[in-house]
C-alpha positions in Angstrom: 9.4 0.6 23.3 9.6 1.8 26.6 7.5 4.6 28.3 10.7 6.4 28.2 11.1 5.7 24.3 7.4 7.0 23.8 7.8 10.3 26.2 10.9 11.0 24.9 9.0 10.6 21.4 5.9 12.8 22.6 8.8 15.5 23.4 10.3 15.7 20.6 6.8 16.0 18.3 5.9 18.8 20.7 9.0 20.3 20.6 8.5 20.7 17.1 5.3 22.5 17.3 4.9 25.6 15.7 1.8 27.4 17.6 0.5 30.4 17.7 0.0 32.3 20.5 -3.7 32.8 20.4 -3.6 28.4 20.5 -4.3 28.6 24.7 -7.8 27.1 25.2 -8.3 25.3 21.6 -8.2 21.7 20.7 -5.3 20.1 19.1 -6.2 16.6 16.8 -4.4 13.4 17.7 -4.5 10.2 14.9 -5.6 7.3 17.0 -6.2 3.5 15.6 -9.1 1.1 17.1 -6.5 -2.4 16.3 -3.2 -3.3 15.9 -3.8 -3.7 12.3 -4.8 -0.2 11.8 -1.9 1.4 13.5 0.5 -0.7 11.2 -1.0 0.2 8.0 -0.5 3.5 8.6 2.5 3.5 10.7 4.3 -0.1 9.8 6.8 0.1 12.5 4.5 1.1 15.7 3.1 -0.8 17.7 -0.4 0.1 19.0 0.2 0.6 23.0 3.3 2.7 22.2 1.1 5.2 19.7 -1.5 5.3 22.4 1.3 5.9 25.2 2.7 8.9 22.6 -0.7 10.4 22.5 -0.6 10.3 26.4 2.0 12.0 26.4 1.6 14.8 23.9 -1.8 15.5 25.3 -0.6 16.1 28.4 2.3 18.7 27.7 0.0 20.8 25.2 -2.0 20.6 28.4 0.3 21.2 30.6 2.0 23.5 28.8 -0.1 25.8 26.2 -3.3 25.0 27.7 -4.5 22.8 24.7 -7.0 20.0 25.1 -6.6 16.7 23.1 -9.6 15.1 20.8 -8.4 12.1 19.0 -9.5 11.4 15.4 -9.7 7.2 15.0 -8.6 6.4 11.2 -9.1 3.1 10.0 -8.1 1.7 6.4 -11.5 2.2 5.3 -11.0 5.9 5.5 -7.7 5.4 4.0 -9.1 3.7 0.8 -12.2 6.4 0.8 -9.5 9.3 0.9 -7.2 7.8 -1.8 -10.3 7.3 -4.1 -10.7 11.2 -3.9 -7.2 11.8 -3.7 -6.6 15.2 -6.6 -5.2 14.4 -10.0 -1.9 15.8 -9.2 -1.3 11.9 -7.1 -1.8 10.6 -10.2 1.2 12.9 -12.0 3.8 12.1 -9.4 2.1 9.4 -7.3 3.9 8.9 -3.5 4.7 5.8 -2.6 2.0 3.5 -0.9 3.7 3.8 2.3 4.2 7.4 2.5 0.2 8.4 1.0 -0.8 6.6 4.1 1.6 8.1 6.4 0.3 11.2 4.5 -3.2 10.6 5.0 -2.3 9.9 8.8 -0.2 12.9 9.2 -3.0 15.4 7.7 -5.0 14.3 10.4 -2.8 15.8 13.1 -3.5 19.3 14.2 -4.6 22.5 15.7 -8.3 22.8 15.2 
């Protein structure tokens, strides 16, 4: 994937955010990974380097357009395993697919703080 592809993905992500007017000066949390294996565990079709590029472009856009600083949280497979053990009973009633569950876990950490 090219840098332009990563920039386009970041621009698309930022365009879809619904940030409140009082978001300026706040922090936005993005997900990162320490290893390629962890990245592919949560997002099977993404390379770690590409994920990092997207995060860089998102960070830049949020800072320049909205005055928002980004903080990153590194997720691991162990974090997911701990979460799935604590998952609410609702998940047991209608369990999502493993891939959907992993992505949901990672995506819930991407948010305005």
